[in-house]
Structure formats: structure tokens, C-alpha cells
PDB file of N, CA, C and O in Angstrom:
ATOM      1  N   MET A   1      12.649 -53.485  33.342  1.00  0.00           N
ATOM      2  CA  MET A   1      11.337 -53.104  32.866  1.00  0.00           C
ATOM      3  C   MET A   1      10.659 -54.333  32.275  1.00  0.00           C
ATOM      4  O   MET A   1      11.214 -55.006  31.406  1.00  0.00           O
ATOM      5  N   GLN A   2       9.479 -54.609  32.747  1.00  0.00           N
ATOM      6  CA  GLN A   2       8.742 -55.754  32.225  1.00  0.00           C
ATOM      7  C   GLN A   2       7.601 -55.229  31.362  1.00  0.00           C
ATOM      8  O   GLN A   2       6.866 -54.330  31.768  1.00  0.00           O
ATOM      9  N   ILE A   3       7.462 -55.794  30.179  1.00  0.00           N
ATOM     10  CA  ILE A   3       6.437 -55.340  29.249  1.00  0.00           C
ATOM     11  C   ILE A   3       5.669 -56.560  28.742  1.00  0.00           C
ATOM     12  O   ILE A   3       6.253 -57.617  28.500  1.00  0.00           O
ATOM     13  N   LYS A   4       4.390 -56.404  28.590  1.00  0.00           N
ATOM     14  CA  LYS A   4       3.546 -57.493  28.097  1.00  0.00           C
ATOM     15  C   LYS A   4       3.585 -57.500  26.569  1.00  0.00           C
ATOM     16  O   LYS A   4       3.858 -56.480  25.937  1.00  0.00           O
ATOM     17  N   ILE A   5       3.306 -58.667  25.991  1.00  0.00           N
ATOM     18  CA  ILE A   5       3.398 -58.823  24.542  1.00  0.00           C
ATOM     19  C   ILE A   5       2.470 -57.869  23.799  1.00  0.00           C
ATOM     20  O   ILE A   5       2.849 -57.349  22.750  1.00  0.00           O
ATOM     21  N   ASN A   6       1.270 -57.625  24.309  1.00  0.00           N
ATOM     22  CA  ASN A   6       0.355 -56.714  23.607  1.00  0.00           C
ATOM     23  C   ASN A   6       0.840 -55.267  23.692  1.00  0.00           C
ATOM     24  O   ASN A   6       0.613 -54.484  22.770  1.00  0.00           O
ATOM     25  N   GLU A   7       1.509 -54.905  24.798  1.00  0.00           N
ATOM     26  CA  GLU A   7       2.087 -53.559  24.898  1.00  0.00           C
ATOM     27  C   GLU A   7       3.235 -53.407  23.907  1.00  0.00           C
ATOM     28  O   GLU A   7       3.380 -52.369  23.261  1.00  0.00           O
ATOM     29  N   LEU A   8       4.048 -54.454  23.796  1.00  0.00           N
ATOM     30  CA  LEU A   8       5.150 -54.433  22.838  1.00  0.00           C
ATOM     31  C   LEU A   8       4.614 -54.333  21.410  1.00  0.00           C
ATOM     32  O   LEU A   8       5.161 -53.594  20.592  1.00  0.00           O
ATOM     33  N   ALA A   9       3.560 -55.065  21.114  1.00  0.00           N
ATOM     34  CA  ALA A   9       2.954 -55.009  19.778  1.00  0.00           C
ATOM     35  C   ALA A   9       2.486 -53.597  19.465  1.00  0.00           C
ATOM     36  O   ALA A   9       2.670 -53.124  18.344  1.00  0.00           O
ATOM     37  N   SER A  10       1.887 -52.918  20.431  1.00  0.00           N
ATOM     38  CA  SER A  10       1.432 -51.537  20.223  1.00  0.00           C
ATOM     39  C   SER A  10       2.608 -50.604  19.958  1.00  0.00           C
ATOM     40  O   SER A  10       2.536 -49.744  19.081  1.00  0.00           O
ATOM     41  N   LEU A  11       3.687 -50.772  20.712  1.00  0.00           N
ATOM     42  CA  LEU A  11       4.881 -49.939  20.504  1.00  0.00           C
ATOM     43  C   LEU A  11       5.483 -50.168  19.122  1.00  0.00           C
ATOM     44  O   LEU A  11       5.911 -49.220  18.464  1.00  0.00           O
ATOM     45  N   ILE A  12       5.518 -51.428  18.680  1.00  0.00           N
ATOM     46  CA  ILE A  12       6.067 -51.744  17.361  1.00  0.00           C
ATOM     47  C   ILE A  12       5.181 -51.147  16.266  1.00  0.00           C
ATOM     48  O   ILE A  12       5.692 -50.558  15.314  1.00  0.00           O
ATOM     49  N   LYS A  13       3.857 -51.294  16.393  1.00  0.00           N
ATOM     50  CA  LYS A  13       2.946 -50.725  15.394  1.00  0.00           C
ATOM     51  C   LYS A  13       3.127 -49.215  15.294  1.00  0.00           C
ATOM     52  O   LYS A  13       3.128 -48.656  14.198  1.00  0.00           O
ATOM     53  N   GLU A  14       3.280 -48.560  16.437  1.00  0.00           N
ATOM     54  CA  GLU A  14       3.483 -47.112  16.453  1.00  0.00           C
ATOM     55  C   GLU A  14       4.789 -46.739  15.748  1.00  0.00           C
ATOM     56  O   GLU A  14       4.828 -45.792  14.962  1.00  0.00           O
ATOM     57  N   ARG A  15       5.856 -47.487  16.032  1.00  0.00           N
ATOM     58  CA  ARG A  15       7.159 -47.184  15.425  1.00  0.00           C
ATOM     59  C   ARG A  15       7.141 -47.428  13.928  1.00  0.00           C
ATOM     60  O   ARG A  15       7.805 -46.712  13.180  1.00  0.00           O
ATOM     61  N   LEU A  16       6.392 -48.426  13.478  1.00  0.00           N
ATOM     62  CA  LEU A  16       6.346 -48.735  12.051  1.00  0.00           C
ATOM     63  C   LEU A  16       5.609 -47.676  11.231  1.00  0.00           C
ATOM     64  O   LEU A  16       5.671 -47.695  10.002  1.00  0.00           O
ATOM     65  N   GLN A  17       4.923 -46.767  11.889  1.00  0.00           N
ATOM     66  CA  GLN A  17       4.269 -45.667  11.191  1.00  0.00           C
ATOM     67  C   GLN A  17       5.278 -44.587  10.790  1.00  0.00           C
ATOM     68  O   GLN A  17       4.978 -43.725   9.964  1.00  0.00           O
ATOM     69  N   LYS A  18       6.463 -44.641  11.374  1.00  0.00           N
ATOM     70  CA  LYS A  18       7.525 -43.670  11.083  1.00  0.00           C
ATOM     71  C   LYS A  18       8.412 -44.222   9.974  1.00  0.00           C
ATOM     72  O   LYS A  18       8.397 -45.422   9.702  1.00  0.00           O
ATOM     73  N   PRO A  19       9.188 -43.344   9.331  1.00  0.00           N
ATOM     74  CA  PRO A  19      10.104 -43.822   8.278  1.00  0.00           C
ATOM     75  C   PRO A  19      11.142 -44.794   8.839  1.00  0.00           C
ATOM     76  O   PRO A  19      11.531 -44.705  10.003  1.00  0.00           O
ATOM     77  N   LEU A  20      11.581 -45.718   7.992  1.00  0.00           N
ATOM     78  CA  LEU A  20      12.632 -46.648   8.390  1.00  0.00           C
ATOM     79  C   LEU A  20      13.951 -45.891   8.518  1.00  0.00           C
ATOM     80  O   LEU A  20      14.173 -44.919   7.796  1.00  0.00           O
ATOM     81  N   PRO A  21      14.833 -46.321   9.429  1.00  0.00           N
ATOM     82  CA  PRO A  21      16.059 -45.573   9.673  1.00  0.00           C
ATOM     83  C   PRO A  21      17.120 -45.717   8.594  1.00  0.00           C
ATOM     84  O   PRO A  21      17.976 -44.843   8.456  1.00  0.00           O
ATOM     85  N   GLY A  22      17.081 -46.812   7.817  1.00  0.00           N
ATOM     86  CA  GLY A  22      17.974 -47.003   6.681  1.00  0.00           C
ATOM     87  C   GLY A  22      19.423 -46.627   6.910  1.00  0.00           C
ATOM     88  O   GLY A  22      20.079 -47.158   7.807  1.00  0.00           O
ATOM     89  N   ASN A  23      19.924 -45.702   6.088  1.00  0.00           N
ATOM     90  CA  ASN A  23      21.335 -45.336   6.096  1.00  0.00           C
ATOM     91  C   ASN A  23      21.778 -44.757   7.436  1.00  0.00           C
ATOM     92  O   ASN A  23      22.904 -45.013   7.863  1.00  0.00           O
ATOM     93  N   ASP A  24      20.938 -43.992   8.104  1.00  0.00           N
ATOM     94  CA  ASP A  24      21.311 -43.431   9.410  1.00  0.00           C
ATOM     95  C   ASP A  24      21.633 -44.547  10.397  1.00  0.00           C
ATOM     96  O   ASP A  24      22.623 -44.457  11.123  1.00  0.00           O
ATOM     97  N   ALA A  25      20.810 -45.601  10.438  1.00  0.00           N
ATOM     98  CA  ALA A  25      21.050 -46.726  11.338  1.00  0.00           C
ATOM     99  C   ALA A  25      22.320 -47.462  10.938  1.00  0.00           C
ATOM    100  O   ALA A  25      23.090 -47.897  11.795  1.00  0.00           O
ATOM    101  N   HIS A  26      22.534 -47.600   9.642  1.00  0.00           N
ATOM    102  CA  HIS A  26      23.741 -48.286   9.166  1.00  0.00           C
ATOM    103  C   HIS A  26      24.993 -47.540   9.621  1.00  0.00           C
ATOM    104  O   HIS A  26      25.961 -48.159  10.062  1.00  0.00           O
ATOM    105  N   GLN A  27      24.972 -46.227   9.517  1.00  0.00           N
ATOM    106  CA  GLN A  27      26.140 -45.435   9.914  1.00  0.00           C
ATOM    107  C   GLN A  27      26.441 -45.585  11.406  1.00  0.00           C
ATOM    108  O   GLN A  27      27.605 -45.583  11.806  1.00  0.00           O
ATOM    109  N   ILE A  28      25.413 -45.711  12.217  1.00  0.00           N
ATOM    110  CA  ILE A  28      25.604 -45.872  13.662  1.00  0.00           C
ATOM    111  C   ILE A  28      26.191 -47.240  13.981  1.00  0.00           C
ATOM    112  O   ILE A  28      27.049 -47.356  14.856  1.00  0.00           O
ATOM    113  N   THR A  29      25.731 -48.290  13.273  1.00  0.00           N
ATOM    114  CA  THR A  29      26.108 -49.662  13.638  1.00  0.00           C
ATOM    115  C   THR A  29      27.258 -50.237  12.824  1.00  0.00           C
ATOM    116  O   THR A  29      27.726 -51.334  13.128  1.00  0.00           O
ATOM    117  N   ARG A  30      27.722 -49.537  11.810  1.00  0.00           N
ATOM    118  CA  ARG A  30      28.782 -50.094  10.965  1.00  0.00           C
ATOM    119  C   ARG A  30      30.096 -50.221  11.733  1.00  0.00           C
ATOM    120  O   ARG A  30      30.328 -49.526  12.722  1.00  0.00           O
ATOM    121  N   ILE A  31      30.929 -51.108  11.263  1.00  0.00           N
ATOM    122  CA  ILE A  31      32.246 -51.302  11.864  1.00  0.00           C
ATOM    123  C   ILE A  31      33.112 -50.105  11.512  1.00  0.00           C
ATOM    124  O   ILE A  31      33.196 -49.710  10.349  1.00  0.00           O
ATOM    125  N   LYS A  32      33.748 -49.533  12.510  1.00  0.00           N
ATOM    126  CA  LYS A  32      34.637 -48.391  12.289  1.00  0.00           C
ATOM    127  C   LYS A  32      36.060 -48.923  12.085  1.00  0.00           C
ATOM    128  O   LYS A  32      36.520 -49.785  12.835  1.00  0.00           O
ATOM    129  N   THR A  33      36.741 -48.411  11.081  1.00  0.00           N
ATOM    130  CA  THR A  33      38.111 -48.828  10.805  1.00  0.00           C
ATOM    131  C   THR A  33      39.056 -47.647  10.983  1.00  0.00           C
ATOM    132  O   THR A  33      38.627 -46.494  11.022  1.00  0.00           O
ATOM    133  N   LYS A  34      40.346 -47.949  11.089  1.00  0.00           N
ATOM    134  CA  LYS A  34      41.338 -46.880  11.215  1.00  0.00           C
ATOM    135  C   LYS A  34      41.503 -46.131   9.907  1.00  0.00           C
ATOM    136  O   LYS A  34      41.771 -44.929   9.911  1.00  0.00           O
ATOM    137  N   SER A  35      41.347 -46.818   8.796  1.00  0.00           N
ATOM    138  CA  SER A  35      41.427 -46.144   7.494  1.00  0.00           C
ATOM    139  C   SER A  35      40.005 -45.901   6.988  1.00  0.00           C
ATOM    140  O   SER A  35      39.113 -46.731   7.168  1.00  0.00           O
ATOM    141  N   GLU A  36      39.820 -44.766   6.361  1.00  0.00           N
ATOM    142  CA  GLU A  36      38.491 -44.408   5.870  1.00  0.00           C
ATOM    143  C   GLU A  36      38.169 -45.218   4.622  1.00  0.00           C
ATOM    144  O   GLU A  36      38.950 -45.246   3.671  1.00  0.00           O
ATOM    145  N   ILE A  37      37.033 -45.865   4.631  1.00  0.00           N
ATOM    146  CA  ILE A  37      36.567 -46.632   3.487  1.00  0.00           C
ATOM    147  C   ILE A  37      35.302 -45.960   2.984  1.00  0.00           C
ATOM    148  O   ILE A  37      34.398 -45.668   3.766  1.00  0.00           O
ATOM    149  N   THR A  38      35.233 -45.717   1.703  1.00  0.00           N
ATOM    150  CA  THR A  38      34.031 -45.107   1.140  1.00  0.00           C
ATOM    151  C   THR A  38      33.387 -46.085   0.170  1.00  0.00           C
ATOM    152  O   THR A  38      34.063 -46.881  -0.481  1.00  0.00           O
ATOM    153  N   PHE A  39      32.090 -46.006   0.092  1.00  0.00           N
ATOM    154  CA  PHE A  39      31.325 -46.857  -0.807  1.00  0.00           C
ATOM    155  C   PHE A  39      30.537 -45.981  -1.753  1.00  0.00           C
ATOM    156  O   PHE A  39      30.232 -44.830  -1.441  1.00  0.00           O
ATOM    157  N   SER A  40      30.207 -46.526  -2.907  1.00  0.00           N
ATOM    158  CA  SER A  40      29.324 -45.801  -3.815  1.00  0.00           C
ATOM    159  C   SER A  40      27.947 -45.710  -3.173  1.00  0.00           C
ATOM    160  O   SER A  40      27.727 -46.262  -2.095  1.00  0.00           O
ATOM    161  N   ASN A  41      27.051 -45.040  -3.805  1.00  0.00           N
ATOM    162  CA  ASN A  41      25.691 -44.889  -3.274  1.00  0.00           C
ATOM    163  C   ASN A  41      25.102 -46.270  -3.031  1.00  0.00           C
ATOM    164  O   ASN A  41      24.776 -46.986  -3.976  1.00  0.00           O
ATOM    165  N   THR A  42      24.966 -46.645  -1.753  1.00  0.00           N
ATOM    166  CA  THR A  42      24.520 -47.999  -1.408  1.00  0.00           C
ATOM    167  C   THR A  42      23.079 -48.263  -1.803  1.00  0.00           C
ATOM    168  O   THR A  42      22.694 -49.418  -1.988  1.00  0.00           O
ATOM    169  N   GLU A  43      22.273 -47.216  -1.936  1.00  0.00           N
ATOM    170  CA  GLU A  43      20.882 -47.438  -2.334  1.00  0.00           C
ATOM    171  C   GLU A  43      20.805 -47.980  -3.758  1.00  0.00           C
ATOM    172  O   GLU A  43      19.882 -48.723  -4.094  1.00  0.00           O
ATOM    173  N   GLU A  44      21.775 -47.609  -4.596  1.00  0.00           N
ATOM    174  CA  GLU A  44      21.784 -48.088  -5.978  1.00  0.00           C
ATOM    175  C   GLU A  44      22.306 -49.509  -6.088  1.00  0.00           C
ATOM    176  O   GLU A  44      21.930 -50.232  -7.011  1.00  0.00           O
ATOM    177  N   THR A  45      23.162 -49.922  -5.167  1.00  0.00           N
ATOM    178  CA  THR A  45      23.803 -51.232  -5.277  1.00  0.00           C
ATOM    179  C   THR A  45      23.343 -52.213  -4.199  1.00  0.00           C
ATOM    180  O   THR A  45      23.832 -53.341  -4.151  1.00  0.00           O
ATOM    181  N   ALA A  46      22.427 -51.811  -3.347  1.00  0.00           N
ATOM    182  CA  ALA A  46      21.992 -52.666  -2.241  1.00  0.00           C
ATOM    183  C   ALA A  46      21.271 -53.906  -2.767  1.00  0.00           C
ATOM    184  O   ALA A  46      20.569 -53.845  -3.776  1.00  0.00           O
ATOM    185  N   THR A  47      21.451 -55.027  -2.074  1.00  0.00           N
ATOM    186  CA  THR A  47      20.759 -56.269  -2.394  1.00  0.00           C
ATOM    187  C   THR A  47      19.571 -56.416  -1.443  1.00  0.00           C
ATOM    188  O   THR A  47      19.759 -56.403  -0.227  1.00  0.00           O
ATOM    189  N   PRO A  48      18.360 -56.555  -1.968  1.00  0.00           N
ATOM    190  CA  PRO A  48      17.202 -56.721  -1.077  1.00  0.00           C
ATOM    191  C   PRO A  48      17.368 -57.947  -0.181  1.00  0.00           C
ATOM    192  O   PRO A  48      17.693 -59.033  -0.660  1.00  0.00           O
ATOM    193  N   ALA A  49      17.144 -57.768   1.107  1.00  0.00           N
ATOM    194  CA  ALA A  49      17.260 -58.849   2.086  1.00  0.00           C
ATOM    195  C   ALA A  49      16.348 -58.515   3.263  1.00  0.00           C
ATOM    196  O   ALA A  49      15.872 -57.387   3.385  1.00  0.00           O
ATOM    197  N   ALA A  50      16.110 -59.488   4.116  1.00  0.00           N
ATOM    198  CA  ALA A  50      15.255 -59.256   5.280  1.00  0.00           C
ATOM    199  C   ALA A  50      15.584 -60.278   6.357  1.00  0.00           C
ATOM    200  O   ALA A  50      16.193 -61.314   6.090  1.00  0.00           O
ATOM    201  N   VAL A  51      15.171 -59.967   7.574  1.00  0.00           N
ATOM    202  CA  VAL A  51      15.263 -60.916   8.680  1.00  0.00           C
ATOM    203  C   VAL A  51      13.893 -61.006   9.334  1.00  0.00           C
ATOM    204  O   VAL A  51      13.030 -60.152   9.129  1.00  0.00           O
ATOM    205  N   LEU A  52      13.713 -62.042  10.116  1.00  0.00           N
ATOM    206  CA  LEU A  52      12.461 -62.238  10.839  1.00  0.00           C
ATOM    207  C   LEU A  52      12.752 -62.183  12.327  1.00  0.00           C
ATOM    208  O   LEU A  52      13.640 -62.880  12.817  1.00  0.00           O
ATOM    209  N   ILE A  53      12.015 -61.364  13.038  1.00  0.00           N
ATOM    210  CA  ILE A  53      12.086 -61.378  14.495  1.00  0.00           C
ATOM    211  C   ILE A  53      10.693 -61.763  14.981  1.00  0.00           C
ATOM    212  O   ILE A  53       9.795 -60.927  15.076  1.00  0.00           O
ATOM    213  N   LEU A  54      10.540 -63.046  15.284  1.00  0.00           N
ATOM    214  CA  LEU A  54       9.276 -63.580  15.760  1.00  0.00           C
ATOM    215  C   LEU A  54       9.280 -63.511  17.283  1.00  0.00           C
ATOM    216  O   LEU A  54       9.955 -64.303  17.939  1.00  0.00           O
ATOM    217  N   LEU A  55       8.535 -62.575  17.843  1.00  0.00           N
ATOM    218  CA  LEU A  55       8.455 -62.403  19.294  1.00  0.00           C
ATOM    219  C   LEU A  55       7.292 -63.219  19.824  1.00  0.00           C
ATOM    220  O   LEU A  55       6.207 -63.214  19.243  1.00  0.00           O
ATOM    221  N   PHE A  56       7.517 -63.927  20.937  1.00  0.00           N
ATOM    222  CA  PHE A  56       6.437 -64.717  21.516  1.00  0.00           C
ATOM    223  C   PHE A  56       6.572 -64.739  23.036  1.00  0.00           C
ATOM    224  O   PHE A  56       7.681 -64.724  23.571  1.00  0.00           O
ATOM    225  N   PRO A  57       5.432 -64.775  23.726  1.00  0.00           N
ATOM    226  CA  PRO A  57       5.492 -64.807  25.184  1.00  0.00           C
ATOM    227  C   PRO A  57       5.906 -66.190  25.678  1.00  0.00           C
ATOM    228  O   PRO A  57       5.516 -67.211  25.110  1.00  0.00           O
ATOM    229  N   SER A  58       6.701 -66.205  26.743  1.00  0.00           N
ATOM    230  CA  SER A  58       7.113 -67.444  27.387  1.00  0.00           C
ATOM    231  C   SER A  58       7.165 -67.164  28.886  1.00  0.00           C
ATOM    232  O   SER A  58       8.141 -66.617  29.399  1.00  0.00           O
ATOM    233  N   GLY A  59       6.104 -67.546  29.568  1.00  0.00           N
ATOM    234  CA  GLY A  59       6.010 -67.188  30.988  1.00  0.00           C
ATOM    235  C   GLY A  59       5.889 -65.680  31.110  1.00  0.00           C
ATOM    236  O   GLY A  59       5.007 -65.073  30.502  1.00  0.00           O
ATOM    237  N   ASN A  60       6.764 -65.077  31.888  1.00  0.00           N
ATOM    238  CA  ASN A  60       6.769 -63.623  32.040  1.00  0.00           C
ATOM    239  C   ASN A  60       7.781 -62.945  31.122  1.00  0.00           C
ATOM    240  O   ASN A  60       8.059 -61.756  31.279  1.00  0.00           O
ATOM    241  N   GLU A  61       8.324 -63.678  30.181  1.00  0.00           N
ATOM    242  CA  GLU A  61       9.356 -63.149  29.290  1.00  0.00           C
ATOM    243  C   GLU A  61       8.825 -63.046  27.861  1.00  0.00           C
ATOM    244  O   GLU A  61       7.833 -63.682  27.505  1.00  0.00           O
ATOM    245  N   ILE A  62       9.499 -62.241  27.057  1.00  0.00           N
ATOM    246  CA  ILE A  62       9.264 -62.205  25.621  1.00  0.00           C
ATOM    247  C   ILE A  62      10.521 -62.773  24.981  1.00  0.00           C
ATOM    248  O   ILE A  62      11.621 -62.274  25.217  1.00  0.00           O
ATOM    249  N   GLU A  63      10.362 -63.816  24.172  1.00  0.00           N
ATOM    250  CA  GLU A  63      11.503 -64.487  23.569  1.00  0.00           C
ATOM    251  C   GLU A  63      11.436 -64.389  22.056  1.00  0.00           C
ATOM    252  O   GLU A  63      10.412 -64.003  21.492  1.00  0.00           O
ATOM    253  N   PHE A  64      12.552 -64.748  21.392  1.00  0.00           N
ATOM    254  CA  PHE A  64      12.589 -64.781  19.932  1.00  0.00           C
ATOM    255  C   PHE A  64      13.602 -65.826  19.485  1.00  0.00           C
ATOM    256  O   PHE A  64      14.471 -66.242  20.251  1.00  0.00           O
ATOM    257  N   PHE A  65      13.470 -66.242  18.228  1.00  0.00           N
ATOM    258  CA  PHE A  65      14.326 -67.278  17.672  1.00  0.00           C
ATOM    259  C   PHE A  65      15.616 -66.698  17.128  1.00  0.00           C
ATOM    260  O   PHE A  65      15.632 -65.591  16.588  1.00  0.00           O
ATOM    261  N   LEU A  66      16.691 -67.445  17.271  1.00  0.00           N
ATOM    262  CA  LEU A  66      17.955 -67.187  16.608  1.00  0.00           C
ATOM    263  C   LEU A  66      18.361 -68.476  15.906  1.00  0.00           C
ATOM    264  O   LEU A  66      17.935 -69.563  16.297  1.00  0.00           O
ATOM    265  N   THR A  67      19.173 -68.355  14.887  1.00  0.00           N
ATOM    266  CA  THR A  67      19.683 -69.541  14.212  1.00  0.00           C
ATOM    267  C   THR A  67      21.202 -69.547  14.315  1.00  0.00           C
ATOM    268  O   THR A  67      21.827 -68.503  14.500  1.00  0.00           O
ATOM    269  N   LYS A  68      21.786 -70.733  14.194  1.00  0.00           N
ATOM    270  CA  LYS A  68      23.236 -70.842  14.125  1.00  0.00           C
ATOM    271  C   LYS A  68      23.589 -71.268  12.713  1.00  0.00           C
ATOM    272  O   LYS A  68      23.146 -72.313  12.236  1.00  0.00           O
ATOM    273  N   ARG A  69      24.384 -70.452  12.055  1.00  0.00           N
ATOM    274  CA  ARG A  69      24.788 -70.761  10.684  1.00  0.00           C
ATOM    275  C   ARG A  69      25.668 -72.005  10.667  1.00  0.00           C
ATOM    276  O   ARG A  69      26.447 -72.238  11.591  1.00  0.00           O
ATOM    277  N   THR A  70      25.541 -72.786   9.625  1.00  0.00           N
ATOM    278  CA  THR A  70      26.370 -73.989   9.494  1.00  0.00           C
ATOM    279  C   THR A  70      27.790 -73.593   9.087  1.00  0.00           C
ATOM    280  O   THR A  70      28.065 -72.427   8.805  1.00  0.00           O
ATOM    281  N   GLU A  71      28.652 -74.546   9.062  1.00  0.00           N
ATOM    282  CA  GLU A  71      30.020 -74.319   8.588  1.00  0.00           C
ATOM    283  C   GLU A  71      30.097 -74.416   7.065  1.00  0.00           C
ATOM    284  O   GLU A  71      31.154 -74.181   6.479  1.00  0.00           O
ATOM    285  N   ASP A  72      28.968 -74.763   6.420  1.00  0.00           N
ATOM    286  CA  ASP A  72      28.943 -74.954   4.967  1.00  0.00           C
ATOM    287  C   ASP A  72      28.590 -73.688   4.195  1.00  0.00           C
ATOM    288  O   ASP A  72      28.793 -73.644   2.982  1.00  0.00           O
ATOM    289  N   VAL A  73      28.070 -72.663   4.854  1.00  0.00           N
ATOM    290  CA  VAL A  73      27.687 -71.446   4.144  1.00  0.00           C
ATOM    291  C   VAL A  73      28.920 -70.654   3.737  1.00  0.00           C
ATOM    292  O   VAL A  73      29.994 -70.819   4.317  1.00  0.00           O
ATOM    293  N   GLU A  74      28.761 -69.790   2.735  1.00  0.00           N
ATOM    294  CA  GLU A  74      29.908 -69.039   2.217  1.00  0.00           C
ATOM    295  C   GLU A  74      30.407 -67.988   3.218  1.00  0.00           C
ATOM    296  O   GLU A  74      31.614 -67.812   3.384  1.00  0.00           O
ATOM    297  N   HIS A  75      29.489 -67.299   3.875  1.00  0.00           N
ATOM    298  CA  HIS A  75      29.867 -66.206   4.766  1.00  0.00           C
ATOM    299  C   HIS A  75      29.353 -66.452   6.182  1.00  0.00           C
ATOM    300  O   HIS A  75      28.321 -67.096   6.374  1.00  0.00           O
ATOM    301  N   HIS A  76      30.070 -65.941   7.156  1.00  0.00           N
ATOM    302  CA  HIS A  76      29.650 -65.944   8.568  1.00  0.00           C
ATOM    303  C   HIS A  76      29.437 -67.346   9.132  1.00  0.00           C
ATOM    304  O   HIS A  76      28.474 -67.588   9.859  1.00  0.00           O
ATOM    305  N   LYS A  77      30.320 -68.248   8.799  1.00  0.00           N
ATOM    306  CA  LYS A  77      30.229 -69.640   9.260  1.00  0.00           C
ATOM    307  C   LYS A  77      30.118 -69.715  10.784  1.00  0.00           C
ATOM    308  O   LYS A  77      30.875 -69.060  11.500  1.00  0.00           O
ATOM    309  N   GLY A  78      29.166 -70.520  11.274  1.00  0.00           N
ATOM    310  CA  GLY A  78      29.023 -70.773  12.700  1.00  0.00           C
ATOM    311  C   GLY A  78      28.483 -69.630  13.536  1.00  0.00           C
ATOM    312  O   GLY A  78      28.367 -69.758  14.755  1.00  0.00           O
ATOM    313  N   GLN A  79      28.147 -68.506  12.898  1.00  0.00           N
ATOM    314  CA  GLN A  79      27.655 -67.367  13.669  1.00  0.00           C
ATOM    315  C   GLN A  79      26.187 -67.518  14.040  1.00  0.00           C
ATOM    316  O   GLN A  79      25.421 -68.203  13.363  1.00  0.00           O
ATOM    317  N   ILE A  80      25.821 -66.863  15.126  1.00  0.00           N
ATOM    318  CA  ILE A  80      24.423 -66.802  15.547  1.00  0.00           C
ATOM    319  C   ILE A  80      23.773 -65.650  14.791  1.00  0.00           C
ATOM    320  O   ILE A  80      24.351 -64.568  14.693  1.00  0.00           O
ATOM    321  N   SER A  81      22.575 -65.874  14.257  1.00  0.00           N
ATOM    322  CA  SER A  81      21.927 -64.842  13.449  1.00  0.00           C
ATOM    323  C   SER A  81      20.412 -64.921  13.570  1.00  0.00           C
ATOM    324  O   SER A  81      19.859 -65.885  14.099  1.00  0.00           O
ATOM    325  N   LEU A  82      19.762 -63.887  13.067  1.00  0.00           N
ATOM    326  CA  LEU A  82      18.305 -63.896  12.939  1.00  0.00           C
ATOM    327  C   LEU A  82      17.945 -64.691  11.684  1.00  0.00           C
ATOM    328  O   LEU A  82      18.705 -64.678  10.716  1.00  0.00           O
ATOM    329  N   PRO A  83      16.808 -65.377  11.678  1.00  0.00           N
ATOM    330  CA  PRO A  83      16.389 -66.072  10.465  1.00  0.00           C
ATOM    331  C   PRO A  83      16.143 -65.066   9.336  1.00  0.00           C
ATOM    332  O   PRO A  83      15.570 -64.001   9.567  1.00  0.00           O
ATOM    333  N   GLY A  84      16.562 -65.394   8.158  1.00  0.00           N
ATOM    334  CA  GLY A  84      16.322 -64.515   7.009  1.00  0.00           C
ATOM    335  C   GLY A  84      17.472 -64.584   6.041  1.00  0.00           C
ATOM    336  O   GLY A  84      18.351 -65.438   6.159  1.00  0.00           O
ATOM    337  N   GLY A  85      17.462 -63.671   5.071  1.00  0.00           N
ATOM    338  CA  GLY A  85      18.551 -63.647   4.107  1.00  0.00           C
ATOM    339  C   GLY A  85      18.175 -62.871   2.878  1.00  0.00           C
ATOM    340  O   GLY A  85      17.273 -62.034   2.897  1.00  0.00           O
ATOM    341  N   LEU A  86      18.897 -63.166   1.787  1.00  0.00           N
ATOM    342  CA  LEU A  86      18.695 -62.458   0.539  1.00  0.00           C
ATOM    343  C   LEU A  86      17.338 -62.791  -0.075  1.00  0.00           C
ATOM    344  O   LEU A  86      16.791 -63.876   0.120  1.00  0.00           O
ATOM    345  N   LYS A  87      16.822 -61.834  -0.814  1.00  0.00           N
ATOM    346  CA  LYS A  87      15.575 -62.058  -1.551  1.00  0.00           C
ATOM    347  C   LYS A  87      15.843 -63.065  -2.660  1.00  0.00           C
ATOM    348  O   LYS A  87      16.786 -62.916  -3.437  1.00  0.00           O
ATOM    349  N   GLU A  88      15.002 -64.091  -2.722  1.00  0.00           N
ATOM    350  CA  GLU A  88      15.165 -65.093  -3.779  1.00  0.00           C
ATOM    351  C   GLU A  88      14.628 -64.550  -5.083  1.00  0.00           C
ATOM    352  O   GLU A  88      13.654 -63.799  -5.115  1.00  0.00           O
ATOM    353  N   LYS A  89      15.296 -64.952  -6.173  1.00  0.00           N
ATOM    354  CA  LYS A  89      14.903 -64.458  -7.505  1.00  0.00           C
ATOM    355  C   LYS A  89      13.880 -65.330  -8.134  1.00  0.00           C
ATOM    356  O   LYS A  89      13.441 -65.058  -9.252  1.00  0.00           O
TER     357      LYS A  89
END
């Protein structure tokens, strides 16, 4: 399926009018383990953070940026990720 950038922008604007998926999305994408792990109410202990998905046209494609984490960061060394992170204080 090929979609133009303005069509994608319209679809995103429409979706953003709906509530964010929050905990439901987390439950779908979380790592499943053999032993059950429970957490306290994550809304009370969550750390504000965000990522950026900058979509841009490139020829007939829609592309976006990814970053590669350095080996110097505390977590997820060398992993490919979206730009973003914790909210600065």
C-alpha cells in the first residue's frame, strides 16, 4: 500500500482525536515472562518521557529517523531507537 505524506498526516490527525492507548498498548507490547511479575499502579510511578517520529517524504517513500545509542549510556547500549527520552527537570 502506497500512501502520500498528506494522506498520512490526515490519518494521524484523525487518530490523535481519540484517547491515547496508554496501559492497553503497554499490555499488548510488554515482554511476556514465564513467571508472573506484577507492578504497582504504573500511572502513579511512571516517569514522563517521549519520542519523536519525524516523518518525511523521500521519493515515493515515507521515511523517519532512528538513532543508535552509544556504548556509554547506562541502559540499552548500542541499540537502535527513536530520538527522545526522559523529561528534563
